[in-house]
C-alpha positions as CSV (number, residue, x, y, z in Angstrom):
1,M,-0.2,0.1,0.0
2,S,1.5,3.4,-1.3
3,S,1.5,6.3,1.5
4,A,-0.9,9.1,1.3
5,V,-0.4,12.4,-1.2
6,E,1.0,15.5,-0.1
7,I,-0.4,18.6,-2.4
8,R,2.0,21.9,-1.8
9,P,2.7,24.7,-3.4
10,I,5.7,24.7,-5.7
11,T,9.0,26.3,-4.2
12,A,12.3,27.9,-6.1
13,D,13.5,24.4,-5.6
14,D,10.9,22.2,-7.3
15,H,12.2,23.1,-11.2
16,A,14.1,19.5,-11.2
17,A,10.8,18.1,-9.9
18,W,8.1,19.8,-11.7
19,L,10.0,20.0,-15.2
20,P,9.3,16.4,-16.3
21,L,5.7,16.3,-15.2
22,W,5.1,19.6,-17.4
23,Q,7.1,17.8,-20.5
24,G,5.2,14.4,-20.0
25,Y,1.7,17.1,-20.0
26,Q,2.8,18.7,-23.3
27,R,3.4,15.3,-24.9
28,F,0.1,14.6,-23.7
29,Y,-1.2,16.9,-25.8
30,K,1.3,16.5,-28.6
31,T,2.6,20.1,-28.3
32,T,6.1,21.4,-27.4
33,I,6.5,24.9,-25.9
34,D,10.0,26.4,-26.1
35,E,12.3,27.1,-23.5
36,A,12.2,30.2,-23.1
37,T,8.4,30.4,-22.4
38,T,8.9,27.7,-19.7
39,A,11.1,29.6,-18.0
40,V,9.2,32.4,-18.1
41,T,6.0,30.5,-16.7
42,W,8.3,29.3,-13.7
43,Q,9.1,32.4,-12.9
44,R,5.6,33.7,-12.8
45,F,4.6,30.7,-10.6
46,L,7.5,32.3,-8.2
47,D,6.8,35.9,-8.1
48,A,4.4,36.8,-5.1
49,A,2.8,39.5,-7.6
50,E,1.7,37.0,-10.5
51,P,-2.0,36.1,-10.9
52,M,-0.4,32.7,-11.9
53,H,0.2,29.8,-9.2
54,A,1.1,25.8,-9.5
55,A,1.4,23.0,-6.8
56,L,2.9,19.5,-7.3
57,A,1.7,16.3,-5.6
58,W,4.0,14.3,-3.6
59,R,4.1,10.6,-2.7
60,D,7.2,9.3,-0.9
61,G,9.8,12.0,-1.9
62,E,8.3,11.7,-5.8
63,A,6.6,14.7,-7.6
64,I,3.7,12.9,-9.3
65,G,1.3,15.4,-10.4
66,M,1.1,19.1,-11.5
67,V,-1.7,21.8,-11.5
68,H,-1.6,25.2,-12.8
69,F,-3.8,28.0,-12.2
70,I,-4.4,31.7,-12.7
71,Y,-6.3,34.0,-11.0
72,H,-8.5,36.8,-13.1
73,R,-11.5,39.0,-12.6
74,S,-14.4,38.9,-13.9
75,C,-17.7,41.1,-14.9
76,W,-20.2,38.4,-13.2
77,T,-18.5,38.7,-10.0
78,Q,-16.8,40.6,-7.1
79,G,-14.4,38.0,-6.2
80,D,-11.8,36.1,-8.7
81,Y,-12.3,33.7,-11.5
82,V,-9.6,30.8,-11.0
83,Y,-8.9,29.1,-14.5
84,L,-7.2,26.0,-13.5
85,Q,-5.0,25.8,-16.9
86,D,-3.3,22.9,-16.6
87,L,-3.4,19.2,-14.6
88,Y,-1.2,16.8,-15.1
89,V,-0.8,13.1,-13.0
90,A,1.8,10.7,-14.3
91,E,0.8,8.3,-16.1
92,N,2.0,5.2,-14.2
93,K,0.3,6.4,-11.0
94,R,-3.2,7.9,-11.8
95,G,-6.5,6.5,-11.1
96,G,-5.6,6.6,-7.3
97,G,-7.4,10.2,-6.8
98,I,-4.3,12.4,-7.3
99,G,-6.1,14.4,-10.0
100,A,-9.2,14.9,-8.0
101,A,-6.8,16.0,-4.8
102,L,-5.1,18.4,-7.4
103,I,-8.2,20.0,-8.4
104,E,-9.8,20.0,-4.3
105,H,-6.3,22.0,-3.7
106,V,-7.5,24.5,-6.1
107,Y,-10.8,25.0,-5.0
108,A,-9.4,25.3,-1.4
109,H,-7.0,28.0,-2.8
110,A,-9.7,29.8,-4.4
111,R,-11.8,29.7,-1.6
112,A,-9.6,31.0,0.7
113,N,-8.4,34.1,-1.8
114,G,-12.2,34.7,-2.2
115,A,-12.6,33.7,-5.4
116,S,-16.2,33.0,-7.2
117,R,-15.6,30.2,-9.2
118,V,-13.2,27.4,-10.7
119,H,-13.2,26.8,-14.0
120,W,-11.1,24.6,-17.3
121,L,-11.1,23.4,-20.0
122,T,-10.0,19.6,-21.2
123,H,-10.3,18.5,-24.9
124,E,-13.0,16.1,-26.5
125,S,-11.0,13.8,-26.4
126,N,-9.9,13.0,-22.7
127,T,-12.4,10.7,-22.2
128,D,-11.1,9.7,-18.9
129,A,-10.2,13.1,-17.4
130,M,-14.4,13.8,-18.2
131,F,-15.2,10.6,-15.6
132,L,-13.3,12.8,-12.8
133,Y,-14.3,15.9,-13.9
134,N,-17.7,15.3,-14.6
135,R,-18.0,14.0,-10.7
136,I,-16.5,17.2,-9.2
137,A,-17.6,19.9,-11.3
138,D,-20.5,21.4,-12.9
139,R,-20.5,21.1,-17.3
140,S,-21.5,24.6,-18.3
141,G,-22.6,23.8,-21.9
142,F,-20.5,26.6,-23.0
143,V,-18.4,26.0,-26.3
144,Q,-14.9,27.6,-26.5
145,Y,-13.9,29.4,-29.5
146,R,-10.6,30.9,-30.3
147,K,-8.2,32.8,-33.0
148,I,-4.7,32.6,-32.1
149,I,-3.2,35.8,-32.4
């Protein structure tokens, strides 16, 4: 039986643990984010003035999952919204509640900081994750449109 999972915000010392998860996330979505953008993203997580946050899931001294989330204003509420941008659990660690624990960490952070809503997107082909999402959140029914600039 494995030990409990601990979710905690990243620190400057966590880069080597975070980077393989970030790269795994990119492989999952068949994309590559350049090193310069990755470096800027990491620095933003560490800057208290930035609205960007990251946390890692740890078990037995190993980082096995990550979540990135961003606070932003809304015209519909007084409290900020929290966009859960990236969620990833190491492939060989899935199915044990780690993804749910990472999402619950974001929920708790949002509540503690007066946010009104946590929201996220997933690709329609990500059916395994959608089983979890359908249990712990409400599906909005909205369709995303975008234009890359």
